[in-house]
mmCIF file of the N, C-alpha and C atoms, coordinates in Angstrom:
data_MODEL
# 
_entry.id   MODEL 
# 
loop_
_atom_site.group_PDB 
_atom_site.id 
_atom_site.type_symbol 
_atom_site.label_atom_id 
_atom_site.label_alt_id 
_atom_site.label_comp_id 
_atom_site.label_asym_id 
_atom_site.label_entity_id 
_atom_site.label_seq_id 
_atom_site.pdbx_PDB_ins_code 
_atom_site.Cartn_x 
_atom_site.Cartn_y 
_atom_site.Cartn_z 
_atom_site.occupancy 
_atom_site.B_iso_or_equiv 
_atom_site.pdbx_formal_charge 
_atom_site.auth_seq_id 
_atom_site.auth_comp_id 
_atom_site.auth_asym_id 
_atom_site.auth_atom_id 
_atom_site.pdbx_PDB_model_num 
ATOM 1   N N  . MET A 1 1  ? 122.308 101.371 130.933 1.00 0.00 ? 1  MET A N  1 
ATOM 2   C CA . MET A 1 1  ? 123.501 101.363 130.826 1.00 0.00 ? 1  MET A CA 1 
ATOM 3   C C  . MET A 1 1  ? 123.961 102.496 129.694 1.00 0.00 ? 1  MET A C  1 
ATOM 4   N N  . PRO A 1 2  ? 124.535 103.267 130.243 1.00 0.00 ? 2  PRO A N  1 
ATOM 5   C CA . PRO A 1 2  ? 124.593 104.428 128.802 1.00 0.00 ? 2  PRO A CA 1 
ATOM 6   C C  . PRO A 1 2  ? 125.676 103.611 127.980 1.00 0.00 ? 2  PRO A C  1 
ATOM 7   N N  . SER A 1 3  ? 125.333 104.405 126.426 1.00 0.00 ? 3  SER A N  1 
ATOM 8   C CA . SER A 1 3  ? 125.805 103.627 125.181 1.00 0.00 ? 3  SER A CA 1 
ATOM 9   C C  . SER A 1 3  ? 127.129 104.540 125.061 1.00 0.00 ? 3  SER A C  1 
ATOM 10  N N  . ALA A 1 4  ? 127.943 104.363 123.870 1.00 0.00 ? 4  ALA A N  1 
ATOM 11  C CA . ALA A 1 4  ? 128.332 104.563 123.596 1.00 0.00 ? 4  ALA A CA 1 
ATOM 12  C C  . ALA A 1 4  ? 128.241 105.454 122.257 1.00 0.00 ? 4  ALA A C  1 
ATOM 13  N N  . VAL A 1 5  ? 127.460 104.775 121.461 1.00 0.00 ? 5  VAL A N  1 
ATOM 14  C CA . VAL A 1 5  ? 127.495 105.325 120.245 1.00 0.00 ? 5  VAL A CA 1 
ATOM 15  C C  . VAL A 1 5  ? 125.785 105.975 120.235 1.00 0.00 ? 5  VAL A C  1 
ATOM 16  N N  . VAL A 1 6  ? 124.952 105.796 121.466 1.00 0.00 ? 6  VAL A N  1 
ATOM 17  C CA . VAL A 1 6  ? 123.205 105.931 121.176 1.00 0.00 ? 6  VAL A CA 1 
ATOM 18  C C  . VAL A 1 6  ? 123.152 106.969 122.404 1.00 0.00 ? 6  VAL A C  1 
ATOM 19  N N  . SER A 1 7  ? 122.826 108.035 121.953 1.00 0.00 ? 7  SER A N  1 
ATOM 20  C CA . SER A 1 7  ? 122.196 108.998 122.872 1.00 0.00 ? 7  SER A CA 1 
ATOM 21  C C  . SER A 1 7  ? 121.127 108.795 123.718 1.00 0.00 ? 7  SER A C  1 
ATOM 22  N N  . ALA A 1 8  ? 120.208 108.725 122.322 1.00 0.00 ? 8  ALA A N  1 
ATOM 23  C CA . ALA A 1 8  ? 118.612 108.934 122.590 1.00 0.00 ? 8  ALA A CA 1 
ATOM 24  C C  . ALA A 1 8  ? 117.967 108.303 121.742 1.00 0.00 ? 8  ALA A C  1 
ATOM 25  N N  . ILE A 1 9  ? 116.782 107.918 122.202 1.00 0.00 ? 9  ILE A N  1 
ATOM 26  C CA . ILE A 1 9  ? 115.954 106.957 121.118 1.00 0.00 ? 9  ILE A CA 1 
ATOM 27  C C  . ILE A 1 9  ? 114.197 107.587 121.693 1.00 0.00 ? 9  ILE A C  1 
ATOM 28  N N  . GLU A 1 10 ? 113.632 107.380 120.562 1.00 0.00 ? 10 GLU A N  1 
ATOM 29  C CA . GLU A 1 10 ? 112.005 108.538 120.576 1.00 0.00 ? 10 GLU A CA 1 
ATOM 30  C C  . GLU A 1 10 ? 111.575 107.462 119.887 1.00 0.00 ? 10 GLU A C  1 
ATOM 31  N N  . TYR A 1 11 ? 110.172 107.348 119.905 1.00 0.00 ? 11 TYR A N  1 
ATOM 32  C CA . TYR A 1 11 ? 109.320 106.094 119.039 1.00 0.00 ? 11 TYR A CA 1 
ATOM 33  C C  . TYR A 1 11 ? 108.034 107.194 118.743 1.00 0.00 ? 11 TYR A C  1 
ATOM 34  N N  . ASP A 1 12 ? 107.816 107.274 117.288 1.00 0.00 ? 12 ASP A N  1 
ATOM 35  C CA . ASP A 1 12 ? 106.128 107.805 117.073 1.00 0.00 ? 12 ASP A CA 1 
ATOM 36  C C  . ASP A 1 12 ? 105.346 106.438 116.709 1.00 0.00 ? 12 ASP A C  1 
ATOM 37  N N  . ALA A 1 13 ? 104.833 106.193 117.218 1.00 0.00 ? 13 ALA A N  1 
ATOM 38  C CA . ALA A 1 13 ? 103.612 105.188 117.242 1.00 0.00 ? 13 ALA A CA 1 
ATOM 39  C C  . ALA A 1 13 ? 102.790 105.087 115.901 1.00 0.00 ? 13 ALA A C  1 
ATOM 40  N N  . ALA A 1 14 ? 101.919 106.921 115.966 1.00 0.00 ? 14 ALA A N  1 
ATOM 41  C CA . ALA A 1 14 ? 101.817 107.203 114.897 1.00 0.00 ? 14 ALA A CA 1 
ATOM 42  C C  . ALA A 1 14 ? 101.643 106.574 113.427 1.00 0.00 ? 14 ALA A C  1 
ATOM 43  N N  . ARG A 1 15 ? 103.115 107.078 113.531 1.00 0.00 ? 15 ARG A N  1 
ATOM 44  C CA . ARG A 1 15 ? 104.311 106.795 112.033 1.00 0.00 ? 15 ARG A CA 1 
ATOM 45  C C  . ARG A 1 15 ? 105.136 105.419 112.143 1.00 0.00 ? 15 ARG A C  1 
ATOM 46  N N  . ALA A 1 16 ? 105.091 105.281 113.659 1.00 0.00 ? 16 ALA A N  1 
ATOM 47  C CA . ALA A 1 16 ? 105.924 103.513 113.400 1.00 0.00 ? 16 ALA A CA 1 
ATOM 48  C C  . ALA A 1 16 ? 107.393 103.989 113.129 1.00 0.00 ? 16 ALA A C  1 
ATOM 49  N N  . THR A 1 17 ? 107.979 105.380 113.536 1.00 0.00 ? 17 THR A N  1 
ATOM 50  C CA . THR A 1 17 ? 108.797 105.746 113.360 1.00 0.00 ? 17 THR A CA 1 
ATOM 51  C C  . THR A 1 17 ? 109.985 105.676 114.287 1.00 0.00 ? 17 THR A C  1 
ATOM 52  N N  . LEU A 1 18 ? 111.089 105.200 114.169 1.00 0.00 ? 18 LEU A N  1 
ATOM 53  C CA . LEU A 1 18 ? 112.143 104.900 115.347 1.00 0.00 ? 18 LEU A CA 1 
ATOM 54  C C  . LEU A 1 18 ? 113.337 106.248 114.878 1.00 0.00 ? 18 LEU A C  1 
ATOM 55  N N  . ARG A 1 19 ? 113.344 107.380 116.018 1.00 0.00 ? 19 ARG A N  1 
ATOM 56  C CA . ARG A 1 19 ? 113.966 108.239 115.988 1.00 0.00 ? 19 ARG A CA 1 
ATOM 57  C C  . ARG A 1 19 ? 115.446 107.411 116.912 1.00 0.00 ? 19 ARG A C  1 
ATOM 58  N N  . VAL A 1 20 ? 116.635 107.506 116.405 1.00 0.00 ? 20 VAL A N  1 
ATOM 59  C CA . VAL A 1 20 ? 117.806 107.496 116.915 1.00 0.00 ? 20 VAL A CA 1 
ATOM 60  C C  . VAL A 1 20 ? 118.514 109.000 116.663 1.00 0.00 ? 20 VAL A C  1 
ATOM 61  N N  . THR A 1 21 ? 118.788 109.229 117.889 1.00 0.00 ? 21 THR A N  1 
ATOM 62  C CA . THR A 1 21 ? 119.997 110.436 118.245 1.00 0.00 ? 21 THR A CA 1 
ATOM 63  C C  . THR A 1 21 ? 121.364 109.542 118.614 1.00 0.00 ? 21 THR A C  1 
ATOM 64  N N  . PHE A 1 22 ? 122.700 110.056 118.025 1.00 0.00 ? 22 PHE A N  1 
ATOM 65  C CA . PHE A 1 22 ? 123.798 109.299 117.973 1.00 0.00 ? 22 PHE A CA 1 
ATOM 66  C C  . PHE A 1 22 ? 124.770 110.176 118.965 1.00 0.00 ? 22 PHE A C  1 
ATOM 67  N N  . VAL A 1 23 ? 125.632 109.458 119.233 1.00 0.00 ? 23 VAL A N  1 
ATOM 68  C CA . VAL A 1 23 ? 126.416 110.705 120.488 1.00 0.00 ? 23 VAL A CA 1 
ATOM 69  C C  . VAL A 1 23 ? 127.052 111.695 119.629 1.00 0.00 ? 23 VAL A C  1 
ATOM 70  N N  . SER A 1 24 ? 127.590 111.136 118.466 1.00 0.00 ? 24 SER A N  1 
ATOM 71  C CA . SER A 1 24 ? 128.121 112.277 117.239 1.00 0.00 ? 24 SER A CA 1 
ATOM 72  C C  . SER A 1 24 ? 127.217 113.135 117.158 1.00 0.00 ? 24 SER A C  1 
ATOM 73  N N  . GLY A 1 25 ? 125.609 113.285 117.581 1.00 0.00 ? 25 GLY A N  1 
ATOM 74  C CA . GLY A 1 25 ? 124.778 114.073 117.225 1.00 0.00 ? 25 GLY A CA 1 
ATOM 75  C C  . GLY A 1 25 ? 123.997 113.965 116.053 1.00 0.00 ? 25 GLY A C  1 
ATOM 76  N N  . ARG A 1 26 ? 124.545 113.175 115.321 1.00 0.00 ? 26 ARG A N  1 
ATOM 77  C CA . ARG A 1 26 ? 123.545 112.832 114.210 1.00 0.00 ? 26 ARG A CA 1 
ATOM 78  C C  . ARG A 1 26 ? 122.040 111.915 114.298 1.00 0.00 ? 26 ARG A C  1 
ATOM 79  N N  . VAL A 1 27 ? 120.930 112.791 113.716 1.00 0.00 ? 27 VAL A N  1 
ATOM 80  C CA . VAL A 1 27 ? 120.137 112.281 113.935 1.00 0.00 ? 27 VAL A CA 1 
ATOM 81  C C  . VAL A 1 27 ? 119.521 111.531 112.705 1.00 0.00 ? 27 VAL A C  1 
ATOM 82  N N  . TYR A 1 28 ? 118.714 110.220 112.606 1.00 0.00 ? 28 TYR A N  1 
ATOM 83  C CA . TYR A 1 28 ? 118.049 109.565 111.781 1.00 0.00 ? 28 TYR A CA 1 
ATOM 84  C C  . TYR A 1 28 ? 116.894 109.107 112.305 1.00 0.00 ? 28 TYR A C  1 
ATOM 85  N N  . ASP A 1 29 ? 115.933 108.384 111.582 1.00 0.00 ? 29 ASP A N  1 
ATOM 86  C CA . ASP A 1 29 ? 114.477 108.249 111.465 1.00 0.00 ? 29 ASP A CA 1 
ATOM 87  C C  . ASP A 1 29 ? 114.485 106.838 110.921 1.00 0.00 ? 29 ASP A C  1 
ATOM 88  N N  . TYR A 1 30 ? 114.575 105.831 111.440 1.00 0.00 ? 30 TYR A N  1 
ATOM 89  C CA . TYR A 1 30 ? 113.748 104.605 110.858 1.00 0.00 ? 30 TYR A CA 1 
ATOM 90  C C  . TYR A 1 30 ? 112.297 104.239 110.680 1.00 0.00 ? 30 TYR A C  1 
ATOM 91  N N  . LEU A 1 31 ? 112.108 103.692 109.517 1.00 0.00 ? 31 LEU A N  1 
ATOM 92  C CA . LEU A 1 31 ? 110.871 103.618 109.053 1.00 0.00 ? 31 LEU A CA 1 
ATOM 93  C C  . LEU A 1 31 ? 110.081 102.434 109.323 1.00 0.00 ? 31 LEU A C  1 
ATOM 94  N N  . ASP A 1 32 ? 109.043 101.732 109.156 1.00 0.00 ? 32 ASP A N  1 
ATOM 95  C CA . ASP A 1 32 ? 108.311 101.100 109.569 1.00 0.00 ? 32 ASP A CA 1 
ATOM 96  C C  . ASP A 1 32 ? 108.922 100.418 110.353 1.00 0.00 ? 32 ASP A C  1 
ATOM 97  N N  . VAL A 1 33 ? 108.829 101.033 111.994 1.00 0.00 ? 33 VAL A N  1 
ATOM 98  C CA . VAL A 1 33 ? 109.291 99.305  112.653 1.00 0.00 ? 33 VAL A CA 1 
ATOM 99  C C  . VAL A 1 33 ? 108.612 99.334  113.704 1.00 0.00 ? 33 VAL A C  1 
ATOM 100 N N  . PRO A 1 34 ? 108.273 98.670  114.044 1.00 0.00 ? 34 PRO A N  1 
ATOM 101 C CA . PRO A 1 34 ? 107.322 98.259  115.270 1.00 0.00 ? 34 PRO A CA 1 
ATOM 102 C C  . PRO A 1 34 ? 107.858 98.454  116.145 1.00 0.00 ? 34 PRO A C  1 
ATOM 103 N N  . GLN A 1 35 ? 106.347 98.667  117.314 1.00 0.00 ? 35 GLN A N  1 
ATOM 104 C CA . GLN A 1 35 ? 106.865 99.059  118.664 1.00 0.00 ? 35 GLN A CA 1 
ATOM 105 C C  . GLN A 1 35 ? 107.423 97.801  119.243 1.00 0.00 ? 35 GLN A C  1 
ATOM 106 N N  . GLU A 1 36 ? 106.880 96.733  119.084 1.00 0.00 ? 36 GLU A N  1 
ATOM 107 C CA . GLU A 1 36 ? 107.800 95.960  119.726 1.00 0.00 ? 36 GLU A CA 1 
ATOM 108 C C  . GLU A 1 36 ? 109.132 96.076  119.445 1.00 0.00 ? 36 GLU A C  1 
ATOM 109 N N  . VAL A 1 37 ? 109.758 96.350  118.395 1.00 0.00 ? 37 VAL A N  1 
ATOM 110 C CA . VAL A 1 37 ? 111.391 96.777  118.310 1.00 0.00 ? 37 VAL A CA 1 
ATOM 111 C C  . VAL A 1 37 ? 111.785 97.573  119.205 1.00 0.00 ? 37 VAL A C  1 
ATOM 112 N N  . PHE A 1 38 ? 111.277 98.999  118.866 1.00 0.00 ? 38 PHE A N  1 
ATOM 113 C CA . PHE A 1 38 ? 111.523 100.037 120.154 1.00 0.00 ? 38 PHE A CA 1 
ATOM 114 C C  . PHE A 1 38 ? 111.645 99.448  121.824 1.00 0.00 ? 38 PHE A C  1 
ATOM 115 N N  . ILE A 1 39 ? 110.770 98.916  121.957 1.00 0.00 ? 39 ILE A N  1 
ATOM 116 C CA . ILE A 1 39 ? 110.473 98.464  123.367 1.00 0.00 ? 39 ILE A CA 1 
ATOM 117 C C  . ILE A 1 39 ? 111.673 97.508  123.811 1.00 0.00 ? 39 ILE A C  1 
ATOM 118 N N  . ALA A 1 40 ? 111.773 96.742  123.294 1.00 0.00 ? 40 ALA A N  1 
ATOM 119 C CA . ALA A 1 40 ? 113.318 95.805  122.809 1.00 0.00 ? 40 ALA A CA 1 
ATOM 120 C C  . ALA A 1 40 ? 114.427 96.741  123.146 1.00 0.00 ? 40 ALA A C  1 
ATOM 121 N N  . MET A 1 41 ? 114.786 97.187  122.342 1.00 0.00 ? 41 MET A N  1 
ATOM 122 C CA . MET A 1 41 ? 115.872 98.055  122.330 1.00 0.00 ? 41 MET A CA 1 
ATOM 123 C C  . MET A 1 41 ? 116.013 99.357  123.432 1.00 0.00 ? 41 MET A C  1 
ATOM 124 N N  . LYS A 1 42 ? 114.981 99.906  124.033 1.00 0.00 ? 42 LYS A N  1 
ATOM 125 C CA . LYS A 1 42 ? 114.661 100.799 124.806 1.00 0.00 ? 42 LYS A CA 1 
ATOM 126 C C  . LYS A 1 42 ? 114.925 100.151 126.304 1.00 0.00 ? 42 LYS A C  1 
ATOM 127 N N  . THR A 1 43 ? 115.190 98.345  126.426 1.00 0.00 ? 43 THR A N  1 
ATOM 128 C CA . THR A 1 43 ? 115.059 97.758  127.579 1.00 0.00 ? 43 THR A CA 1 
ATOM 129 C C  . THR A 1 43 ? 116.499 96.478  127.382 1.00 0.00 ? 43 THR A C  1 
ATOM 130 N N  . SER A 1 44 ? 116.967 97.146  126.195 1.00 0.00 ? 44 SER A N  1 
ATOM 131 C CA . SER A 1 44 ? 118.384 96.378  125.998 1.00 0.00 ? 44 SER A CA 1 
ATOM 132 C C  . SER A 1 44 ? 119.652 96.853  127.225 1.00 0.00 ? 44 SER A C  1 
ATOM 133 N N  . PHE A 1 45 ? 120.203 95.571  127.143 1.00 0.00 ? 45 PHE A N  1 
ATOM 134 C CA . PHE A 1 45 ? 121.976 96.218  127.644 1.00 0.00 ? 45 PHE A CA 1 
ATOM 135 C C  . PHE A 1 45 ? 121.938 97.136  127.364 1.00 0.00 ? 45 PHE A C  1 
ATOM 136 N N  . SER A 1 46 ? 122.496 96.958  126.255 1.00 0.00 ? 46 SER A N  1 
ATOM 137 C CA . SER A 1 46 ? 123.521 97.728  125.266 1.00 0.00 ? 46 SER A CA 1 
ATOM 138 C C  . SER A 1 46 ? 122.445 98.080  123.652 1.00 0.00 ? 46 SER A C  1 
ATOM 139 N N  . LYS A 1 47 ? 122.475 99.457  124.145 1.00 0.00 ? 47 LYS A N  1 
ATOM 140 C CA . LYS A 1 47 ? 121.859 99.867  122.731 1.00 0.00 ? 47 LYS A CA 1 
ATOM 141 C C  . LYS A 1 47 ? 122.163 99.982  121.248 1.00 0.00 ? 47 LYS A C  1 
ATOM 142 N N  . GLY A 1 48 ? 123.637 100.288 121.821 1.00 0.00 ? 48 GLY A N  1 
ATOM 143 C CA . GLY A 1 48 ? 124.443 100.370 120.156 1.00 0.00 ? 48 GLY A CA 1 
ATOM 144 C C  . GLY A 1 48 ? 124.314 98.463  119.750 1.00 0.00 ? 48 GLY A C  1 
ATOM 145 N N  . ILE A 1 49 ? 124.369 97.680  120.872 1.00 0.00 ? 49 ILE A N  1 
ATOM 146 C CA . ILE A 1 49 ? 124.976 96.155  120.171 1.00 0.00 ? 49 ILE A CA 1 
ATOM 147 C C  . ILE A 1 49 ? 123.343 96.407  119.143 1.00 0.00 ? 49 ILE A C  1 
ATOM 148 N N  . TYR A 1 50 ? 122.375 96.329  120.176 1.00 0.00 ? 50 TYR A N  1 
ATOM 149 C CA . TYR A 1 50 ? 121.060 96.021  119.672 1.00 0.00 ? 50 TYR A CA 1 
ATOM 150 C C  . TYR A 1 50 ? 120.820 96.590  118.426 1.00 0.00 ? 50 TYR A C  1 
ATOM 151 N N  . PHE A 1 51 ? 121.034 97.652  118.291 1.00 0.00 ? 51 PHE A N  1 
ATOM 152 C CA . PHE A 1 51 ? 120.790 98.467  116.902 1.00 0.00 ? 51 PHE A CA 1 
ATOM 153 C C  . PHE A 1 51 ? 121.981 97.626  115.885 1.00 0.00 ? 51 PHE A C  1 
ATOM 154 N N  . ASN A 1 52 ? 122.673 97.310  116.438 1.00 0.00 ? 52 ASN A N  1 
ATOM 155 C CA . ASN A 1 52 ? 123.677 97.016  115.253 1.00 0.00 ? 52 ASN A CA 1 
ATOM 156 C C  . ASN A 1 52 ? 123.368 95.808  114.709 1.00 0.00 ? 52 ASN A C  1 
ATOM 157 N N  . GLN A 1 53 ? 122.370 94.799  115.352 1.00 0.00 ? 53 GLN A N  1 
ATOM 158 C CA . GLN A 1 53 ? 121.870 93.356  115.541 1.00 0.00 ? 53 GLN A CA 1 
ATOM 159 C C  . GLN A 1 53 ? 120.512 93.324  114.822 1.00 0.00 ? 53 GLN A C  1 
ATOM 160 N N  . HIS A 1 54 ? 119.743 94.366  115.020 1.00 0.00 ? 54 HIS A N  1 
ATOM 161 C CA . HIS A 1 54 ? 118.428 94.284  114.241 1.00 0.00 ? 54 HIS A CA 1 
ATOM 162 C C  . HIS A 1 54 ? 117.828 95.308  113.967 1.00 0.00 ? 54 HIS A C  1 
ATOM 163 N N  . ILE A 1 55 ? 118.646 96.346  114.053 1.00 0.00 ? 55 ILE A N  1 
ATOM 164 C CA . ILE A 1 55 ? 117.936 98.126  113.126 1.00 0.00 ? 55 ILE A CA 1 
ATOM 165 C C  . ILE A 1 55 ? 118.624 98.040  112.048 1.00 0.00 ? 55 ILE A C  1 
ATOM 166 N N  . LYS A 1 56 ? 119.848 98.159  112.462 1.00 0.00 ? 56 LYS A N  1 
ATOM 167 C CA . LYS A 1 56 ? 120.595 98.762  111.179 1.00 0.00 ? 56 LYS A CA 1 
ATOM 168 C C  . LYS A 1 56 ? 120.720 97.551  109.866 1.00 0.00 ? 56 LYS A C  1 
ATOM 169 N N  . GLY A 1 57 ? 120.526 98.569  108.738 1.00 0.00 ? 57 GLY A N  1 
ATOM 170 C CA . GLY A 1 57 ? 120.189 97.213  107.575 1.00 0.00 ? 57 GLY A CA 1 
ATOM 171 C C  . GLY A 1 57 ? 119.175 96.621  107.656 1.00 0.00 ? 57 GLY A C  1 
ATOM 172 N N  . TYR A 1 58 ? 118.140 96.788  108.290 1.00 0.00 ? 58 TYR A N  1 
ATOM 173 C CA . TYR A 1 58 ? 116.956 96.021  108.340 1.00 0.00 ? 58 TYR A CA 1 
ATOM 174 C C  . TYR A 1 58 ? 115.947 96.887  108.085 1.00 0.00 ? 58 TYR A C  1 
ATOM 175 N N  . TYR A 1 59 ? 116.071 98.250  108.173 1.00 0.00 ? 59 TYR A N  1 
ATOM 176 C CA . TYR A 1 59 ? 114.893 99.350  107.830 1.00 0.00 ? 59 TYR A CA 1 
ATOM 177 C C  . TYR A 1 59 ? 115.263 100.408 107.473 1.00 0.00 ? 59 TYR A C  1 
ATOM 178 N N  . GLN A 1 60 ? 114.431 100.806 106.308 1.00 0.00 ? 60 GLN A N  1 
ATOM 179 C CA . GLN A 1 60 ? 114.939 102.407 105.480 1.00 0.00 ? 60 GLN A CA 1 
ATOM 180 C C  . GLN A 1 60 ? 115.103 103.483 106.725 1.00 0.00 ? 60 GLN A C  1 
ATOM 181 N N  . PHE A 1 61 ? 115.825 104.262 106.309 1.00 0.00 ? 61 PHE A N  1 
ATOM 182 C CA . PHE A 1 61 ? 115.967 105.373 107.085 1.00 0.00 ? 61 PHE A CA 1 
ATOM 183 C C  . PHE A 1 61 ? 116.138 107.046 106.440 1.00 0.00 ? 61 PHE A C  1 
ATOM 184 N N  . GLU A 1 62 ? 115.804 107.742 107.382 1.00 0.00 ? 62 GLU A N  1 
ATOM 185 C CA . GLU A 1 62 ? 116.010 109.168 106.621 1.00 0.00 ? 62 GLU A CA 1 
ATOM 186 C C  . GLU A 1 62 ? 117.167 109.937 107.730 1.00 0.00 ? 62 GLU A C  1 
ATOM 187 N N  . ARG A 1 63 ? 117.874 110.501 107.332 1.00 0.00 ? 63 ARG A N  1 
ATOM 188 C CA . ARG A 1 63 ? 118.583 111.284 108.436 1.00 0.00 ? 63 ARG A CA 1 
ATOM 189 C C  . ARG A 1 63 ? 117.920 112.444 108.170 1.00 0.00 ? 63 ARG A C  1 
ATOM 190 N N  . ILE A 1 64 ? 118.006 113.569 109.993 1.00 0.00 ? 64 ILE A N  1 
ATOM 191 C CA . ILE A 1 64 ? 117.743 114.322 109.974 1.00 0.00 ? 64 ILE A CA 1 
ATOM 192 C C  . ILE A 1 64 ? 118.534 115.378 110.516 1.00 0.00 ? 64 ILE A C  1 
ATOM 193 N N  . HIS A 1 65 ? 119.589 115.168 110.791 1.00 0.00 ? 65 HIS A N  1 
ATOM 194 C CA . HIS A 1 65 ? 120.703 116.161 111.489 1.00 0.00 ? 65 HIS A CA 1 
ATOM 195 C C  . HIS A 1 65 ? 121.348 115.317 111.165 1.00 0.00 ? 65 HIS A C  1 
# 
């Protein structure tokens, strides 16, 4: 199901970094994210809800764009 908040997600396993692109165009890298969290988000029914419940506030981040 398309998300109203999250446009795309990518994962760099070598760096354990989850890149989240939001519909607004902003891009953030979330650091030290286990691959299992990425897989769970990728397969979740709602990317936005999963993000708010399991990533936002749990991992350090860097704004890219």
